[in-house]
N, C-alpha and C positions, 0 to 999 in steps of 0.2 A: 237579525240582519235587516239592513235598510231595504224598504220596498218602494218601488215606483208607483205613484198613484195617478199620474197623468195618463188618460186613456190613449192619447196619441203616441206617447212614448212606449207604452205597453204594446200597442199595435205595431209600431215600427220594429220592435224587437221580435215579436211573435211571428210576423209574416215573413221573416227571413226563411222560415220553414217552407213557405211557398216559393220563395226565390230559388231554393234548391232544385225544384222541378224545372224552373226556367234555365238555370245553369246547365242542367242535363240536356234539355232540348237543343240548345244552340251549340253545346260542346260536340254534339253529333252532327247537326245540320251544317255547321261551318267546316267540318273536317272531312266529311265523306266524299267531297269533291276534290280533295287535295291529293297530289301524287304520293307524298310520304305515306299517307294512310292507305291509299289504293295499292301501292306496291308492297307494303309490309304485310298486308292481309290479302294479297292477290290470289285469285283462283282462276285467272285466265278469262278468255283465251289470249289476250294481248299483254305484252310486257313480261319482264323477267319473272320466273324462269321459263316461261312458255315461248317467248320470242326474244329477239335481241333488245338491248336497252334503248334503242332508238324509238321504239313504240311506247306510247303511253299505256300505263297499266289499267286493266279493266276493273281491278278490285274484287271484292267478294261477289259471288253470284247474287242475282236479284233476290232469290228466296233466302239466302244466307244473310244478306244485308237487312232484309226484313226481320229475320230472327234476331240479329244483333240489336237493332233498334227496339224491337218488341220485348226484349228481355227486361228492360227497365219497367215498362208498364206491367209486365207479368209479375215482377217482384212487388210492384205497387199494389196490385190486386191483393196479394197475400198480406202485405203490410197494412192495408186499409182494414181488412177483416180482423187482423190481430189487434189493431189499435183500439177497437171497441172494448176488448177485455182489459187491455193495459190501462186505458183511460179510466174505466170504472174502478179498477183496483188501485192504481198508483196516483190517480189524479191527472188533470189535463196538463199541468206544467211539467211534471216528471216524465210523462209520456213523450212530450216534445224533446226533453233532454235525451231520452233513449234514442229517438229518431236522429238527433244530431250526431250522437256517437256512432250509430250504425252507418251514417253517411260517410264518415271519415274512413271507416274500414273499407267500404266499397270503393271509395276514391283511390285508396292505396293500391288495391288490386287492379283497378282499371289502368291506373298510371303505369303499373309494372307489367301489364299484359304482354305475354310472349307469343300468344296465339289467339285464334278466334274464341276457343273454349274459355280461356282465362278472361277474355274481354266480356264474354256473355255472363260469366259468374259474377264479375265485379259489378256489371250494370244491374244484374238481378238484385244484388245486395244494396246498391244505391236505390233501387226501386222500393225495397222494403222501407227504407227511410222516407222516401217521398210519399209512399202510401200512408205511413203513420202520421207524418206532419200535415199532409194535405187533408186528411180526414179530421184531425183534431184541432188544428189552428182555427177553423171556422167555429167549431163547438166552443172552444175556449173564449174566443172573442165575442160570440153571440151571448154567452152567459155572463159576460162582464159589461157589455155595452147597454146603454139606455135605448129604448125603442126608436127614438127619433134619429139616433146616430148609428144604429146597428148595421144598416145597409152600407153606410160609408166605411165603417171600420172593418167589417168582414170583407167588403169588396177590396180592401187594400191587399188581401191575399192575392187576388188576380193582378193587381198593380205590381206587387213584388215579383210575381212570375214574369211579367213583361220586362221589368228591369233586369231580372236575372238572365232572361233570354238575350237582351240587347248587350249587356255588359260582357257576357261570356262570348257572344259572337265576335265582338271587337277584339277581345283578348285572343280568341282563336285566329282571327284575321291577322293580327300582328304576329302571332307565333308561326303562321304559315310561312314566314320568311326565314325561320330557323332551319338549319340543315338536319336531314335525317329524321329519326323518330321523335326528336325533341319537338317537332312541329305539332304533334298531338299529345305527347306525354306531359309537356309543361302545362298546357291548359287543363288537362285532366287532373294533374296534381294540385293546381291552384283552386280547384273546386272545394277543397277542404276548408279554405279560409272562412267562407260564410257560415259553415256548420260550427266551427270553433267559436265564432262570434255569437252565434245563436245560443250555444250551450252556456257561455259565460253570461250573456244577457238574461237568460231565463232564471239565473240564481237570484236576480233582483226583482222578479215579477211576482205578484200575488197569485194564489190559487183561485180557481173559479169559485165564487161564493155559492153557487148552486150545488156544485160537487161537495163543498164543505158542509152545506146544509144536509145533503143526503147522507153524509157520514155522521150526522148528529153533532157537528162542531159549530154550534150556533154562535158562540162568542167570536170565533174566527170569521164566520160568515158575516156577522154584523160589522166586524172590523174592516173587512174588505169593502163592503158596501159604503161604509163611512169614508174610507180612504179614496175610493174611486168616484163615488157619486155625491157624497155629502161634503167633500172638501174639508174633512175634519170634524164636521158637525154630526154626531150620532143621532140627533133628533131632527134631522132634515126631513121635511114632509115626504119627499120622494123616497128617501132611504126607508122611512117607516112603512110607507105603502108597499114598497117592493119586498121588504123583509116579511111583511104579513102575507103577501101573495105567495112567497116561497114557502112559508110555514104551512099555509093552507094546502098547497100542492103536495108537500111532503107528507102531511097528515093523511091526505087521500091516498097517496102511493103506499103508505105503510100497510094499507089493507090488502095490498097485492104482494105476491111472492116475488123473490128476486127475478128480474127479467132475463130471458134468454132470447136468442134470435127468433125462436118460434113465436114469441109475443108479437112480433112485427107482422105476422101473417094471420092474426086473428081478425074476425070481422070488423071490430071497431078501429083497427089500426091499418088494415091492408091498403086502404085508399091512400093514406099518407105515405105508406111505404112505397107504393107504386109511383106517387108524384115525385118524391125525393130521388128515387132510383132513376126515373126517366129524365129528371132535370140534368143529372150528371151524364146519362147515356146520350141524350140529345146533344149536349155540349160537345161530345166527341163526334157524333154523326154529322155535325155541321161541316166537318172536314178541316177545322181550324188547326188542330195540333198536327195533323198530317201535312198541312201546308207549311207549318213551321219546321217539321223534321225534314221535309223533302223539297223545300223551296228552291234549292240548288238545281234540282232536276227541271222544275217548271221554268225557271229563268233561262237555263241552258237551252231549253226547247224554243225559247224566243230568240235564239241566235247570239246570246251574249257569252263572252269568254273572259278568262283571266281575272284581273282585279275588278273589271267592270261587272263581271258575274257576281262576285262577292259583295261589292258595294250595292248593286241593285237589290240583292237579296236582303241586305241589312236595312234597307229603307223600310221594309214592312215591319221590322222590329221597332224602329223609331215610331212609326205610325201606331203600333200597338201600345207603346208606352203613353204617347200623347193622348190618344183617343180613349184611354181608360179613365183619364182624369174627369171628364164630364159626368161619368157614372158615379164616381166617388162623391162629387159635389151634389148631384141632383137625384140619385136613384131613390132616396127616401121620399122625394116629392113625386117622382114619376111613378113609383110603385114597381112591383115585380112583374105583374102580368103584362102591362103595356110595353115595358122594356123588352121582355122576351118576344112578344108578338112582332114588334117593329123590327127587331134584329133578325128574326126568322124570315120575314118577308123580304128584307133587303138582301140577305145572304143567298136566298134561292135565286134572286135576280142575277147576281154576279156569277153564280155557278153555272146557270143556264147560258149566260153570255159567254163565259169562257169556253164551254163546250161548243157553242155555235161558231165562235171565231176559229177554234182549232179545226173543226169539221169543214168549215167553208173555205178557209184560207191556208190551212196547213197541209203538210204532206208527210208520208211515211219516211222515216230517216234510215230505213234499212235494218237488216237483222242484227247488226252490231251496235246500232244506235249512234248518237252523236258522240264523237271522241271515244269510241269503243265502250261507251257506257250504255248498256241495253235499255236501262230505265228511261233514258233520254231518247224515246222512240219516235217522237213527232217533231217536225220542224216548222216554225212559222216565222216569216220575215216581214220587213217593211212596216207600213202603218198598222196592219192588223196585229203584228207582234207587240207594238207599243200599246195598242188597245188592250191586248191580253194582259200585259204587265199592269196597266192601270186598273183593269178590272180586278186583278188579284189584290192590289193595294186597297181598292174600295171594299173588297170582301173583308179584309182585316179591319178596316175602319168601321165596318158595320158590326163585326163581332166584338171588338174591344170594349165599347160602352154598353153592350147588351148582354149577350150570353156569357161573355168572359167573366165579369164580376158576379152577375146574378146567379150563375150556376153554383157559386160558393156561398153566396148570401142566403139563398132560399132554403136549402135542405135543413140547416140547423133550426130554422124558425118553425118547422112543421110539427115537431114532436114534443111530447111531454118529457119532463126531466128524467123519469125513470128509464126511458128507452133512448134518450137522445144520443148518448155516446155510441151505442151499437147501431142505431138507426142511421146516423150520419156515416158511420164506418161502412155499413152495407151500401148506402147510396154512392159513396165515393168508390167502393169496389166496382160498381157498375161503370164508373168513369174509366177505371184502369183496365178492366177486362176488355172493354171496347177499344181503348187506346192500344192495348196489346194486339187485338185482332186487326185493327186498321193499320197499325205500323207494319204488321206482317203482310197485309193484303196489298198495300199501295204499290210497292216496287214491282211485284209481278203484274199488277193491274196496269201500270204504265207500259209494261212490255206487251201485254196480251190484248187489252181493250183500249189502250191509248186514251184519246180524248173523251171516250164514253165514261171514264172514271168521274169526270165532273158532273155528268148527268145523274149518276148515282147519288152524289152528295146533294145535288139540287132537289131530287125527289125526297130525300130525308128532311131537308129544310121545309118543304111543302107539308109533309106529314106532321112535323112538330108544330107548325102553325095551327093546324086543326086541333091537335091534342091539347096545346096550351089554352086555346080559347075555351074549350068545353070543360076542362078538368083541373086547371091550375088556379086556385083562389088567391086573392090578394092578402098579403101579410104585413105590408108596410104600415108603420105607425101603431102597431098593436104590441102589447107586451107578450112575452112567450106564453103566459098563462091565458091571455085573451085569445090567442090563436087556438089554444086547446078548446076554449068555449065555442069558437066559430066552427070547428070541425064537428063537435058533438051536436051542434044545431043543424047540421046537414044543409047548409045554405049553398045554392048553386054557385059555381065558381064565377060565372059571368055577372053575378049580382053583388060581388064583393068590391069594396072600395078602399082607397088609401085614407088613413086617419092620422097622418103624421102631424098635421097642424094642431089638432086637439091635444095630443099627448105632450107636445112641447110646453104647453101652458103648465102642466103639472110638474114637469122636470125643472121649470124655472122657479118653482117654490109655491105654486098655488096649492093651498092645503085644505080648502074647504071641501066638505063631503060632496057638495053639488058638482064641483069641478071634477073630482075623481069619478063620481058616478056618470058625469057627462061624457068622459072618455069612453067608458064601457058602453053606455047607451048609444053613443054615436057609432062606435065600431060595430056594435051588433046590428043596429038599424041600417047602417050603410052597407054592412056585410050582407 
């Protein structure tokens, strides 16, 4: 069968798996404020059948809404852990095909949901798919990409998520004008389309050359490297060098037994395990995905209603898409460490500012909240409300080019081949278990501690700044095998540097031994 060899086309198809997560986020965030959804799943106290039809429905209770939202990341946690075994057994490509199929099943159940229980089950199954795809798309792309483009290509996972969020939000916004339950069933049904496109597209993509090598399929491995990196030339200097490095690594790994998750907690690996895990955990503790799920509540607390409420909410999704682009273009030059540090510093500023504005200029909205939605528990008006919305947009603009893409780029770069599938699966499971916890936590938090919720996330951003500075080394510009050497050398994180410029020379065809050695020497000495 014909196989696509252009890395950008391969990436465009593979990252649809990330787009599924985006579709899910905004399919909930755009819908939870609409009366069709609130009335169909209403638990009172306002609206039918609790009061007459003249009152707006309250919708699910805050803890139940948290559970509905959290069911997807709960499934993603399980899916991410399972994906490590599937990926090692079936290959990266076929594992993503499984994820696409599972998504369609979940979307059918969600679309047909007759009650809250059925909705939760459908979202949990959707979560299984998101967990599988979000863990293995970065692995697949990192094992295909050359070092100088790895950040850009793997970062497209985050860009696909932002596109999925924005597209689905506007689809849901348009469907809000439909009568009855069609307002939420139609967008939930349309979620299947990208998964079907992903499954078809994957049929034309090559398998990971490093996975093929680990299975002893050296001819296929060489063929994929030639297709993707050699532009049809099997004797390309870069293909020759990369094939040799993969052979050396596989020969070393043959001396080790088949890896289990316990391998990740052994003394030589636990530091990398903790870095990858916390990269994903901190990306959740920034509060970004919570802002995406529940932006409707935040904007309503700023006094906006109706179409203006939805349009104002959607602006942050546009910002998210646009501001991810600089990272795709420059993250391999900026490096991983500096990008994470700058993002954490800026995000804590906006979180503390939001808390200060609400505390100083806002007021309690009463026990039933704004428009009978208890989660909308605080009201801020006038110029301070506009500053609050602007600060929220600036938070998104700070996250999008920093923690958004780098949290997907960084973990796959940290691990040797023998553990990469399971290690990234474990790291991604950290993302989803904290996504689950925060999705469940935020609606009751808005009810009970109001504006103080923003202080909590500000403190998390402060903590991650310190953590990244002391313990997260630079991986940009290094081959995956050179990253392994860096960790074995125990170089302090703050002494590591970006080496993208040097490795580009080799990728352009420089074949002499001195140039190849220069890349290693430079990365090691700069590291």
